[in-house]
C-alpha positions, -999 to +999 in steps of 0.1 A: -690-797+508-677-795+472-687-758+470-668-751+502-637-768+488-640-748+456-643-716+475-612-725+496-592-733+465-602-701+448-592-681+479-558-698+480-553-691+443-562-654+447-539-651+477-511-667+457-515-644+428-523-614+449-492-615+470-467-604+443-491-577+432-493-563+467-456-565+471-453-547+437-475-519+450-458-513+484-438-481+482-421-468+513-426-431+521-396-410+510-373-398+538-378-363+550-349-340+542-339-306+556-342-278+531-331-242+534-364-230+518-386-249+543-408-232+568-423-197+568-389-180+569-371-204+544-350-191+515-332-208+487-295-216+490-280-197+460-250-220+458-272-251+459-294-237+431-264-231+409-251-267+416-286-280+408-286-261+375-252-276+367-266-311+373-296-303+351-274-290+323-249-319+324-273-348+331-311-340+329-314-317+299-305-346+276-340-359+279-360-334+301-370-299+291-378-268+311-403-252+288-418-229+314-385-214+326-372-184+307-334-178+307-339-143+321-353-157+353-319-171+362-309-135+371-342-126+389-342-119+426-349-150+447-333-173+420-299-189+415-282-156+418-267-154+383-259-120+369-276-107+338-244-112+318-241-148+331-278-155+322-272-140+287-241-161+282-260-193+292-289-184+269-264-179+240-253-215+243-287-229+234-303-232+200-341-231+203-360-255+181-396-258+173-420-280+192-412-317+188-436-339+169-441-376+163-412-376+139-389-356+162-376-357+197-407-373+212-405-402+188-368-407+196-374-406+233-402-430+230-381-454+211-352-451+235-371-454+268-406-466+259-420-433+272-417-396+266-396-379+294-418-353+312-411-316+312-395-307+346-406-271+349-432-277+377-424-314+385-414-305+421-450-293+427-467-318+405-451-349+421-455-359+457-468-386+480-495-391+506-483-384+541-512-402+558-526-398+593-513-386+617-483-371+598-505-346+579-518-332+611-483-322+622-476-309+587-503-283+593-483-268+622-448-272+607-461-260+573-444-289+556-448-285+518-417-303+505-434-336+495-423-330+459-386-324+465-384-352+490-399-375+465-376-364+437-345-368+460-357-403+470-364-413+434-328-403+423-314-424+451-339-452+450-324-473+421-314-509+430-293-533+410-321-560+412-357-561+425-364-579+458-380-614+458-416-613+448-414-582+426-413-586+388-400-558+366-408-557+329-380-561+305-363-527+297-374-512+330-353-505+361-362-511+397-367-480+418-377-483+455-397-451+456-413-451+421-450-462+421-450-498+408-412-498+411-407-502+373-393-470+358-382-466+322-355-440+330-321-457+338-302-444+368-292-409+358-266-402+385-234-417+395-207-405+419-183-381+402-204-376+371-207-338+377-177-319+389-183-293+416-159-264+419-169-253+454-157-283+472-191-299+477-190-337+476-197-351+441-219-379+452-253-392+442-268-381+475-256-345+470-266-344+433-301-356+442-306-329+467-291-302+445-312-310+415-343-313+437-338-279+451-333-264+417-365-280+404-383-265+435-372-231+423-383-237+387-417-248+400-420-218+424-396-191+415-414-165+436-413-187+468-393-162+488-416-133+477-447-153+486-433-160+521-422-125+527-455-110+516-474-136+536-454-127+568-461-090+562-498-097+558-498-118+590-481-090+610-505-064+596-535-085+606-521-090+642-515-052+645-550-045+630-566-069+655-548-051+684-559-017+672-595-029+668-595-044+703-582-012+720-606+009+699-635-012+711-623-008+747-620+030+743-655+033+727-673+012+752-653+024+782-680+048+794-707+023+789-690-002+810-686+024+838-722+034+836-743+003+826-775+021+837-771+042+805-781+011+785-815+009+802-844+020+780-860+054+789-896+064+784-903+086+754-910+116+776-873+117+786-859+120+751-851+155+740-876+171+716-864+184+682 
């Protein structure tokens, strides 16, 4: 009887301590957004890429680097659509330094946020979330590959002033609805009106989040449009080749189908002599 009571007390204690932990781990799936580059025929929106680059320059580059992105790619086909002169002018504004060390930028960032901000070159492909069953089955048919940009967009919009009941956030961290564990070292980077758009696009956190996410998708896969175009060409080629092979087979075997007796084995005496 005593052992049963002890087991019951232990179970209650574990449940009491486990409830906040479970609440801490529950992360809702990011909302699915509509992207111009989604699907087999998708292409980047040049204006959106340029707005996203503007958000990166005025907000994100303070902490986050793009080490794998060369300035010349800003003028490459399939990119933001800058001219070579514009890309050259942008590059001239930067002073390239050596790699940071423990006494340089990394140390300063670690002291400021408690963690080193990650490089953002391929973050749109490196980050993501599990879609789960049965959503991933539909993704096979819709060719959904935008987990990364949907996650980044949700992360930028997921900051809350205070955590909900039952969720404890360490000191110096910020609550984010979509960040694993909800405690993120980076303070909210976006606020309405922080970046001025000159094309009339709303200067809101929601718009900033989508624009910077689209730009980071391009940095992670700058040849996305070429890949899709070549893939479609290969698909069309295979369909045509399959059709040609089918009709060639029908032509070759047409006489055999009309005269099936020709397939019957003949005695050796009927074969022509050399």
